[in-house]
C-alpha positions in Angstrom: 224.3 145.4 70.0 224.9 148.5 72.1 228.5 147.8 73.3 227.7 148.3 76.9 230.2 147.1 79.5 228.2 147.1 82.8 224.6 147.9 81.9 221.7 148.5 84.2 218.3 148.3 82.5 215.0 149.3 84.0 211.5 149.7 82.9 210.3 153.3 82.9 207.2 152.4 84.8 207.5 154.7 87.8 208.4 151.6 89.9 212.0 151.3 88.9 211.7 147.6 87.9 215.2 146.4 87.1 215.6 143.9 84.3 219.4 143.8 84.1 221.8 144.8 86.8 225.5 145.4 86.6 225.7 143.9 90.1 226.7 140.3 89.7 223.9 137.8 90.5 221.3 140.5 91.3 219.0 139.8 88.3 220.1 136.4 87.1 216.6 135.1 87.8 215.4 137.3 85.0 217.6 135.7 82.3 215.1 133.0 81.3 212.0 135.2 81.5 210.3 136.9 78.5 209.7 140.6 78.2 206.0 140.0 78.4 206.5 138.4 81.9 207.4 141.9 83.0 204.5 143.6 81.3 206.7 144.9 78.5 204.8 145.2 75.3 204.5 147.5 72.3 205.2 151.1 73.4 207.1 150.3 76.6 210.2 152.4 77.3 213.3 151.0 78.9 216.3 153.0 80.2 219.8 151.4 79.9 222.7 153.0 81.8 226.3 152.0 81.6 228.0 154.1 84.4 231.4 152.8 83.4 231.1 154.5 80.1 228.8 157.4 81.1 226.5 156.1 78.5 222.6 156.1 78.7 220.0 154.9 76.1 216.3 155.2 76.1 214.8 152.2 74.3 211.3 152.2 72.8 210.0 148.7 72.4 207.9 148.2 69.3 206.2 144.9 68.4 206.6 143.7 64.8 205.5 140.6 62.9 207.6 141.6 59.9 211.1 140.4 61.0 213.1 138.2 58.7 213.3 134.5 59.5 215.5 133.7 62.6 215.7 137.4 63.5 214.6 138.0 67.1 214.9 141.8 67.2 216.0 144.8 65.2 217.6 148.0 66.4 216.2 151.0 64.5 216.9 154.6 65.1 219.7 157.0 65.7 222.8 155.5 67.1 225.8 157.4 68.6 228.7 157.9 66.2 231.2 156.6 68.7 230.4 154.1 71.4 232.7 153.6 74.3 234.3 155.5 77.1 234.7 159.2 76.8 238.2 160.5 76.5 239.9 161.3 79.8 240.2 164.9 81.0 243.6 166.5 80.6 245.8 166.1 83.7 246.1 169.4 85.6 249.6 170.8 85.7 251.5 170.9 89.0 251.7 174.6 89.9 253.9 175.5 92.9 253.4 179.2 93.2 249.6 179.4 92.5 250.1 180.7 89.0 250.4 179.0 85.7 252.5 181.7 84.1 255.7 179.6 84.4 257.2 181.7 87.2 259.4 179.9 89.7 259.5 180.4 93.4 262.1 182.9 94.6 265.5 181.5 95.5 267.2 184.7 97.0 268.8 184.2 100.3 270.3 187.6 101.1 268.8 190.4 103.2 267.2 193.0 101.0 266.8 196.6 102.3 
């Protein structure tokens, strides 16, 4: 739902409890567990970071009994207009004389007096 590539998700509980890790195999044991197994309930906050995209979300968990049939969760709230990697920075120009005014190094070879 959030288009994350390599997310790390932790509970904002002051302990740094990690639910999902971008490190392969680190949190596989959590995959079959329910949120309630971690003490997550109505009002719990989660932080999801995707360092590959420089993308962070704060997620407020709200319990609801009013979801449609076969709907497990619903995303509600403000979403970014564009999800994905930020555009790359412009490549700096190669400057040989310490200035970017277009001047070229001197090519004179004679003695000047």
